[in-house]
C-alpha positions in Angstrom: 0.0 0.0 0.0 1.3 3.4 -0.8 2.0 5.9 1.9 0.5 9.4 2.0 3.7 11.1 0.7 3.8 8.8 -2.3 0.2 9.5 -3.1 0.7 13.3 -2.5 3.5 13.2 -5.0 1.0 12.2 -7.7 -0.9 15.5 -7.3 0.1 19.1 -8.0 0.2 21.2 -4.8 -2.9 23.2 -6.1 -4.8 20.0 -7.1 -8.5 19.5 -6.1 -10.5 16.4 -5.3 -14.3 15.8 -5.1 -15.5 12.5 -3.7 -18.4 11.3 -1.5 -16.7 12.4 1.7 -14.5 15.3 0.7 -14.4 18.2 -1.7 -11.5 20.6 -1.8 -7.7 20.6 -1.9 -6.1 17.2 -2.7 -3.8 17.8 0.4 -6.9 17.5 2.6 -8.1 14.4 0.8 -4.8 12.7 1.2 -4.4 13.2 4.9 -8.1 12.8 5.8 -9.1 10.1 8.2 -12.7 9.2 8.7 -14.3 8.4 12.1 -16.9 6.5 10.1 -14.5 3.8 9.0 -14.0 0.6 11.1 -10.3 0.2 10.7 -10.5 -3.5 11.8 -11.6 -4.1 8.2 -9.4 -3.1 5.3 -10.9 -1.2 2.3 -10.4 -3.2 -0.8 -10.5 -1.7 -4.2 -10.0 -2.6 -7.8 -9.7 -0.6 -10.9 -10.3 -1.3 -14.6 -8.2 -0.2 -17.5 -8.2 3.6 -17.9 -9.3 5.5 -20.9 -7.0 8.4 -21.6 -8.0 11.5 -23.7 -4.7 13.2 -24.4 -4.0 16.5 -26.2 -0.6 18.1 -25.9 0.3 18.7 -22.3 -3.1 17.8 -20.9 -5.2 14.7 -20.6 -8.3 13.6 -18.8 -8.5 10.0 -17.7 -11.6 7.9 -17.0 -10.9 5.2 -14.5 -13.7 2.7 -13.5 -13.3 1.6 -9.9 -14.9 -0.7 -7.4 -14.4 -0.4 -3.6 -15.5 -3.0 -1.0 -15.6 -2.2 2.7 -16.8 -4.2 5.6 -18.4 -2.8 8.7 -20.8 -3.7 11.5 -24.4 -2.5 11.2 -27.3 -3.7 13.4 -24.8 -6.2 14.9 -24.2 -7.8 11.6 -20.9 -7.7 9.6 -21.9 -6.4 6.2 -20.0 -5.3 3.1 -20.7 -2.4 0.9 -19.6 -2.5 -2.7 -19.4 0.8 -4.5 -19.0 1.3 -8.2 -17.8 4.6 -9.4 -15.9 6.3 -12.2 -13.0 8.6 -11.4 -12.3 11.5 -13.8 -8.7 12.7 -13.5 -7.4 15.9 -15.1 -3.7 15.5 -15.5 -1.2 17.8 -17.0 2.4 18.2 -17.7 4.0 21.2 -15.8 7.7 21.8 -15.7 8.3 18.5 -17.6 6.4 16.4 -15.0 2.9 14.8 -15.3 0.7 15.0 -12.3 -3.0 15.1 -11.3 -4.6 18.6 -11.3 -8.1 17.4 -10.4 -10.0 14.3 -9.6 -13.8 13.9 -9.6 -15.8 10.8 -8.5 -19.0 9.8 -10.3 -21.1 7.4 -8.4 -22.6 4.6 -10.5 -24.2 2.1 -8.2 -23.7 0.2 -4.9 -24.7 -3.0 -3.1 -24.9 -3.9 0.6 -25.1 -7.5 1.9 -24.2 -9.6 4.9 -20.7 -11.1 4.8 -21.7 -14.4 6.4 -24.0 -16.4 4.2 -27.4 -17.1 5.8 -27.1 -14.1 8.2 -30.2 -12.0 8.4 -29.7 -8.4 7.6 -32.8 -6.3 6.9 -33.3 -2.7 5.9 -36.7 -1.2 6.0 -37.2 0.4 2.6 -38.5 3.5 4.4 -34.9 4.0 5.6 -33.7 4.5 2.0 -36.2 7.2 1.1 -34.4 10.3 -0.1 -31.2 8.5 -1.0 -30.2 8.6 -4.6 -30.0 5.2 -6.5 -26.4 5.7 -7.6 -25.2 5.7 -4.0 -28.2 4.8 -1.8 -26.4 2.2 0.3 -23.3 4.4 0.7 -25.7 7.0 2.1 -27.3 4.5 4.4 -24.0 3.2 5.9 -22.6 6.7 6.3 -25.7 7.7 8.3 -25.6 4.4 10.3 -22.0 5.2 11.2 -23.0 8.6 12.5 -22.0 10.6 9.5 -23.8 12.3 6.7 -23.5 12.5 2.9 -24.8 15.1 0.4 -27.5 14.0 -1.9 -26.1 16.3 -4.6 -23.0 14.3 -5.5 -22.3 13.3 -9.1 -24.1 10.2 -10.0 -25.2 8.3 -13.1 -28.9 8.8 -12.0 -28.4 12.5 -13.1 -27.0 12.1 -16.6 -27.1 15.8 -17.4 -24.6 16.5 -14.5 -22.3 13.7 -15.7 -22.5 15.0 -19.3 -21.6 18.4 -18.1 -18.4 17.0 -16.3 -17.3 15.3 -19.6 -18.0 18.5 -21.6 -15.9 20.5 -19.1 -13.1 17.9 -19.2 -13.0 17.9 -23.0 -13.0 21.7 -23.1 -10.2 21.8 -20.6 -8.0 19.2 -22.3 -8.4 21.1 -25.7 -7.6 24.6 -24.3 
């Protein structure tokens, strides 16, 4: 696993990040620790092949990802599986390629008990108001004592996603 200094070196000092739990300077994203995460369980992630849109000294990169995280809710060990697409704006400054911006687009998520046969029930009323692209992430964040905006980027709002792509294409071609 990479350390924070190795991760920080991938970003320009003025880089920004927008995810489900943080929006602002990349430096805050890199050093952030969540009180909502149960550190007994590692966060496991996987990525797919990136799609790179390159023009001169700029590129935007689409990176499909999946993250799995276990936690205890209602005295049951459950696992949330989140699917999202990361959009990185990268550029070459002073002969060095680094990340200038990263945006997360929520696609879908699942929540299930880890141990087969274990009963874990959610009253559908508890999900009212949560967006379908990240409804279970919203649910577990609230169950852990946190909160999450219902205005994040998600595939259930295709106009917002389209706008992000248009902005990235415009930026890369400037």
